[in-house]
C-alpha positions, 0 to 999 in steps of 0.5 A: 500500500502507498505510504501517506505522510503529512509534513508540517513546514513553517505553518504550512502543510503538505502531503507526501505519498510514496508509491511502489508500483501503485495508483493514487487519485487526487483532486484536479490541480492538487499536484505540487511535484513528483519524483520517480517513474510516475505517470499521470492520467486524467480520468472523468468521474463517469460520463453524464452521471459523473458530470451531474454529480460534479455539478451538484457536489462542487467537486472536480469532474476530472480527478487525475490518477498517478501510477508507478514508483516514486514520490508524489507531493501534493500542493502545500496549504495553510489548511490541514490534512487528515489521513483516513484509513478505510477498512471496507466501510463508507465515509461521507465527506463534507464539501471540499474535504476530499483531497486524494486517495489510493486507487483501491478506494471508490469515490462516488456520491451520496444523496441527501434528502430534499430538505437537508440539501436545501437548508444545509451547506453541503447540497443534495449530493456529497462525495463518498469514499468506500472500500479499503485504503487511505483517503486524504481529507483537507480540513480547516484545523486539527481533527477530533474523532467522535464515536457515537453509540446509538446517540445524537450529535449536533455540530456547527456545519463549519466544523464538520468534515466527514462521517461514516455512511451508516449514520443518519444525517440531517440539518435542523434549526439550532433552536425551536423557532426560526427567530431563536435560531437566527438570534442565537447566531447558529442558524442551522446545525448538522445533526448526526444520529446512530452508531458510528464516527464523525470527524470535526475540526477543533479550530482553524489552523489559519486562526491559530497561526495568526494568533501566534504571529500576533503574540510574537509581534507583541512580545517583540515590541514589549521586549524592545520597549523594555530594553529601550527603557532600561537603556534610558535609565543607565544614561541618567 
């Protein structure tokens, strides 16, 4: 099986894939560079049906495949990446979360009900991965895995990343009334029920990175001001 790694460099992250006569699929435009005997081929997602699914999911119609032996590097990002390993199950990904996968994983679409598709940010279809192998998810921040056992989970849609396909998913008002939902600041929320796993992002990498930089600037200014003040006292 191909080896997937997430490399963190100076606040940016990229995915490195080491291949030994294997095939990997990725989103269009995701390649950074590759080294070794690797051939790229662009393949559509399945005729007219694939065109329709691409239009409604917002995902690319063509997802290049990379076959051979060598190293494939995907484009760096300030966002995060999470490597998910499928073992015969199905995972449904939120819009824009799918990034790459092994060739042994089938990428298709799952239809949401009419009301959920209308109210939610995900639309009527979501990208689904099934089979066995690794899938790379693009995430806004570090991932937290929540295990449900015949239970209910409510999540702000901005932080939802993926769920196992056997869970029931719908979109509801955050409060009992529409006005209450609006004034609460939440509006509509994602609701998951049943037994399975849900992946959510704990916080945004970009926000944490900016906060760190601001703290470094403030500390630098404070240290500089303190040094100048000490220097002035010595002159007196």
